[in-house]
C-alpha positions in Angstrom: 0.0 0.0 0.0 1.3 3.5 -0.9 1.5 6.0 1.9 1.1 9.7 1.2 3.5 11.9 3.1 2.0 15.0 4.7 3.7 18.2 3.8 5.1 19.7 7.0 4.3 23.2 5.7 0.7 22.2 5.0 0.4 20.6 8.4 1.7 23.8 10.1 -0.7 25.9 8.1 -3.7 23.7 9.1 -2.6 23.8 12.8 -2.2 27.6 12.8 -5.8 27.9 11.4 -7.0 25.5 14.1 -5.3 27.7 16.7 -7.0 30.7 15.3 -10.4 28.9 15.5 -9.6 28.1 19.1 -8.6 31.7 19.8 -11.9 32.9 18.3 -14.0 30.5 20.3 -12.1 31.4 23.5 -12.6 35.1 23.0 -16.4 34.6 22.6 -16.9 33.0 26.0 -17.0 35.5 28.9 -14.2 34.5 31.3 -12.0 32.8 28.8 -9.0 34.5 27.1 -7.7 33.9 23.6 -4.3 34.8 25.0 -4.3 31.6 26.9 -4.6 29.7 23.7 -1.6 31.6 22.3 0.5 31.1 25.5 -0.2 27.3 25.7 -0.1 26.9 21.9 3.5 28.2 22.0 3.0 31.2 19.7 2.3 33.9 22.2 5.6 35.8 21.7 5.3 35.5 17.9 1.8 36.9 18.2 2.9 39.9 20.3 5.9 40.7 18.1 3.8 40.5 15.0 1.2 42.9 16.5 4.1 45.2 17.5 5.2 45.5 13.9 1.8 47.0 12.9 3.3 50.5 13.2 4.3 53.5 11.2 7.1 51.6 9.4 4.6 49.0 8.2 2.4 51.8 6.8 5.3 53.4 5.1 6.3 50.1 3.4 2.6 49.5 2.4 1.9 52.9 0.9 5.3 53.0 -0.9 4.3 49.9 -2.8 6.9 47.6 -1.1 4.4 44.9 -0.5 6.8 41.9 -0.1 8.8 43.9 2.5 5.6 44.9 4.3 4.4 41.2 4.3 7.7 40.0 5.7 7.9 42.8 8.3 4.4 42.3 9.8 4.7 38.4 9.6 1.8 38.5 7.2 1.4 34.8 6.6 1.2 34.1 10.3 -1.3 36.8 11.0 -3.5 36.0 8.0 -3.7 32.3 8.8 -4.3 32.9 12.5 -7.0 35.6 12.0 -8.4 33.5 9.1 -9.1 30.9 11.8 -10.5 33.5 14.1 -13.0 34.8 11.4 -14.0 31.2 10.6 -14.6 30.6 14.3 -16.8 33.7 14.6 -19.2 32.5 12.0 -19.1 28.8 12.9 -17.8 27.6 16.3 -18.8 30.8 18.0 -22.4 30.5 16.8 -22.5 26.9 18.1 -21.0 28.2 21.4 -23.9 30.7 21.6 -26.4 27.8 21.4 -24.5 25.6 23.9 -24.1 28.4 26.4 -27.8 29.1 26.2 -28.8 25.5 26.7 -25.8 23.7 28.4 -23.9 26.6 30.1 -22.7 24.6 33.1 -21.2 21.8 30.9 -19.5 24.2 28.6 -18.0 26.2 31.5 -16.9 22.9 32.9 -14.9 22.1 29.8 -13.3 25.6 29.7 -12.6 25.4 33.5 -10.6 22.1 32.8 -8.7 23.7 29.9 -7.7 26.7 32.0 -6.6 24.5 34.9 -4.5 22.5 32.4 -3.1 25.7 30.9 -2.1 26.9 34.4 -0.2 23.7 34.9 1.7 24.1 31.6 2.4 27.9 32.1 3.5 27.4 35.7 6.2 25.0 34.5 7.7 27.9 32.4 8.8 29.7 35.6 11.8 27.6 36.7 12.7 29.6 39.8 10.5 31.6 42.2 12.1 34.7 43.8 10.6 37.4 45.9 9.9 39.6 42.8 8.1 36.8 41.0 6.1 35.9 44.1 5.0 39.6 44.5 4.1 39.7 40.8 2.1 36.5 41.2 0.2 38.0 44.2 -0.5 41.3 42.4 -1.8 39.4 39.3 -4.0 37.2 41.5 -5.5 40.2 43.3 -6.2 42.0 40.1 -7.8 39.0 38.6 -10.0 38.4 41.7 -11.1 42.0 41.7 -12.1 41.7 38.0 -14.1 38.6 38.8 -16.3 40.4 41.2 -16.8 43.6 39.1 -20.4 44.6 38.3 -21.6 45.4 34.8 -22.8 48.9 33.7 -25.7 49.7 31.3 -25.3 49.2 27.5 -23.9 52.2 25.6 -23.8 52.5 21.8 -22.1 55.9 21.6 -19.4 55.5 18.9 -16.5 56.8 21.1 -17.5 54.3 23.8 -17.7 51.5 21.2 -14.2 52.5 20.0 -13.0 52.3 23.6 -14.7 48.9 24.0 -12.7 47.7 20.9 -9.4 48.8 22.6 -10.3 47.0 25.8 -11.8 43.8 24.4 -8.8 42.9 22.3 -6.8 42.7 25.5 -8.1 39.1 25.7 -5.9 38.2 22.7 -2.8 39.9 24.0 -3.0 39.3 27.8 -3.6 35.7 28.9 -6.3 35.5 31.5 -7.9 38.8 30.7 -11.1 37.9 29.0 -12.1 40.5 26.4 -15.7 39.2 26.2 -16.1 39.4 30.0 -14.8 43.0 29.9 -17.5 43.7 27.3 -20.0 42.2 29.7 -18.7 44.5 32.5 -18.9 47.5 30.1 -22.5 46.5 29.2 -21.8 46.0 25.5 -21.4 42.2 25.2 -24.7 41.6 23.5 -24.4 44.7 21.3 -20.9 44.0 19.9 -20.5 40.2 20.0 -24.1 39.2 19.3 -26.2 41.9 17.6 -23.4 43.4 15.5 -21.8 40.1 14.6 -25.3 38.7 13.6 -26.0 41.8 11.5 -22.6 41.4 9.7 -23.3 37.7 9.1 -26.8 38.5 7.7 -25.4 41.1 5.2 -22.5 38.9 4.1 -24.7 35.8 3.7 -27.3 37.7 1.7 -24.6 39.4 -0.5 -23.5 35.9 -1.6 -26.8 35.8 -3.5 -26.6 39.4 -4.6 -29.3 40.4 -2.2 -28.7 43.7 -0.4 -32.2 44.4 1.0 -30.9 44.2 4.6 -28.8 47.3 3.9 -32.0 49.4 3.7 -32.7 48.5 7.3 -31.5 51.5 9.5 -30.9 49.1 12.5 -28.7 46.9 10.4 -26.8 49.9 9.0 -26.3 51.3 12.5 -25.0 47.9 13.7 -22.5 47.7 10.7 -21.2 51.2 11.6 -20.8 50.0 15.2 -19.0 46.9 14.1 -16.6 49.1 11.9 -15.8 51.4 14.8 -15.4 48.4 17.1 -12.9 46.9 14.6 -10.9 50.1 14.5 -10.7 50.2 18.2 -9.6 46.6 18.3 -6.8 47.3 15.8 -5.7 50.3 17.9 -5.8 48.1 21.0 -3.7 45.4 19.4 -0.9 47.9 18.6 -1.1 49.6 22.0 -1.1 46.4 24.1 1.5 44.5 21.9 4.0 47.4 22.3 3.5 47.5 26.1 3.8 43.7 26.4 6.8 43.5 24.2 8.6 46.0 26.5 7.5 44.1 29.7 8.5 40.7 28.2 12.0 42.0 27.2 12.7 43.9 30.5 10.9 41.7 33.1 10.2 38.2 31.5 9.8 36.2 34.7 7.7 38.7 36.7 5.5 39.3 33.7 4.9 35.6 33.3 4.3 35.3 37.1 1.7 38.2 36.9 -0.1 36.4 34.1 -0.2 33.1 36.1 -1.6 35.0 39.1 -4.1 36.8 36.9 -5.4 33.6 35.3 -5.7 32.0 38.7 -7.7 35.1 40.0 -10.1 35.0 37.1 -10.8 31.3 37.4 -14.1 32.2 39.1 -15.3 33.6 35.8 -15.5 30.1 34.4 -16.3 28.3 37.6 -19.2 26.0 36.5 -21.3 25.9 39.8 -22.9 29.3 39.8 -26.2 31.0 39.1 -26.8 34.3 37.3 -28.2 37.3 39.3 -30.2 39.8 37.3 -31.2 43.4 38.0 -34.8 44.1 39.2 -36.7 47.4 39.5 -38.3 48.6 42.7 -41.6 46.9 41.8 -39.9 43.5 41.4 -39.9 43.4 37.6 -36.6 42.5 35.7 -34.8 45.4 34.0 -34.5 44.5 30.3 -31.5 45.4 28.1 -31.7 46.7 24.5 -32.6 43.3 23.0 -35.3 42.6 25.6 -33.4 40.2 27.9 -33.0 40.6 31.7 -30.0 42.7 32.6 -27.2 40.6 34.1 -25.8 41.8 37.5 -23.5 39.2 38.9 -23.1 35.5 39.9 -23.9 33.6 43.1 -21.4 30.7 43.6 -22.1 27.4 45.3 -20.3 24.1 45.9 -21.1 21.1 43.6 -23.7 18.7 45.0 -22.3 15.1 44.5 -25.9 13.8 44.9 -26.9 15.4 41.6 -26.3 13.6 38.3 -25.5 16.8 36.5 -22.5 17.4 38.8 -20.8 14.3 37.4 -21.5 15.5 33.8 -19.7 18.8 34.6 -16.8 16.9 36.3 -16.5 14.8 33.2 -16.4 17.8 30.8 -13.8 19.4 33.1 -11.6 16.3 32.8 -12.2 16.1 29.1 -11.3 19.8 28.7 -8.1 19.4 30.6 -7.1 16.2 28.8 -7.8 17.7 25.4 -5.4 20.7 26.1 -2.7 18.4 27.5 -2.9 16.1 24.5 -2.7 19.0 22.1 0.3 20.4 24.0 2.0 16.9 23.9 1.3 16.6 20.1 2.6 20.1 19.4 5.8 19.5 21.4 6.3 16.2 19.7 5.8 17.8 16.2 8.3 20.5 16.8 11.1 18.2 18.1 
């Protein structure tokens, strides 16, 4: 029997797209950070340095027509494949996640809880020695993460300057492991507006355009959501450049304390994906739920409780937690074996 050899370049391309899909899915879940995927996937520093090259020099190369130099300078192949995966995820896996979170939230959170526990184990091993500076950084990161976990959301705001600010803040989930961009949007009150309504409007327009149907563009609500999505994207790009330059400086000057801070921060924000919790909603004085812009009750915070081992669902969550952790450890093992 003839065996077909897999082209290493094609295999690497496919894996990078898969990592992009994983990043996109992680960014969609409040409490989960796409940066963790980059850190555990072994391409975090490449990602940061690629973002850092989206600067004035890159624009000069682009507008002077030196496209090959521009492509090499910004690590174009890497960014295109990775963000190609993110885009694929936003219109496929992320839509599935929306459904699963609405119907099986506890089980989904269990799987992500397991993945983050496994990622903590892997990242912790990268700090070989613990000194006083790294321990202080660990504590500061943990305190910050814990404070964020108990933050209360504000009301939805579709003012374009605020949407731009949300774009800057939300993209931090890609650059700072443990800092969930989607949870920050939840705190800022714009999660539904930017990651549900605006994404759905864009998906509607693009899917109809495939059949040369542009009727949805005559809808003022759809047009407004498209403008909001555009401003949000500009804010996200600005945030990528800002955070990547800051992180590059910290990683070069203080590599171990920076990593220790990230470990502490991830640990502090574990509550965000803790499966055994119930949502608390805002109510008016007469006892009626306060509705948001899409007619759903306004989220306030979570009530946490210990798992009940007498309930069958608890074992289902424990199983998804183990499966999530095992999947991440297997992917890490395969990736290390491939790169040897």
